[in-house]
N, C-alpha and C positions, 0 to 999 in steps of 0.2 A: 587496451580496447578489449571489450568482451566479445567472445565468439558467439555465434548463433547456438552452437551446441551447449555452451556454458549457460546461456540465458534459458534455453529449453530445460536443462537439468535443474536450474534453480526454480523455474516455474512448476515443474513436476514435483520437486521435493517440497515446495511450499504449498502444493495443492492450489495453485492460483487459478481463479476462474474469472471470466469476463463479466460476471454478474454476481449478485448476492441474493440469497433467498430470504434474508432477514434484513434488519436495519443496520447490521454490522457490515460496513463496507470500507474500502480504503480511505475515503475522505473523512471518516471519523475514527481512524486508527491513529495511535500515537506515533507511528513510524512514518506517516504520510506527510510529505512536504509539497504543498501546492506549487505548481509551475505556471499553469494557466487554467482557464475554466475547463473542468472535466479531465485534466491531465495532471499527474503529480509524480513524485519520486518516492519510492519505498526505501527508507533508510535502514531497514532491518538488515543486519549483517548477513543473513542467509538468503535474502532476496535481492536487495541492492540493484534496483532497476526502475525504469519508468513504468507507471501503472495508470490505469483509468480510475477516476474517482469512484465509480460505482462497482468496481471489482472487489473481490474478496479472496483471502487465503487463510490457511490454518494458523498463520502467525499473527493474525489480527489481535490487537490489544486495545482496550478502551483508552480514550484520552484521559489522562490523569490530571494534567495541569488546569484545564478549564472546564472539561466536560462538554464543550461545545464542538459540534462537527466542524472539521477543517480549520480549527483555530488552535494555535499553540502559543504559549507565552514565549516571547522573544522571536516570533516569526514575523 
């Protein structure tokens, strides 16, 4: 189980924000796995936590497989 301190450290190191100032946001990042509407999981090894779809962090990377927001092959 992840402690609050561990989650806080990961959020700070990833520069995680609850909003994005551009079109780059969690739900169109290749590490995002949708759980339900507006909520997903960041599978990046340095973040590894539940995130909001419209959030953003410095680890953001574009979808390579399909180029479509929130859609990944095999998901």
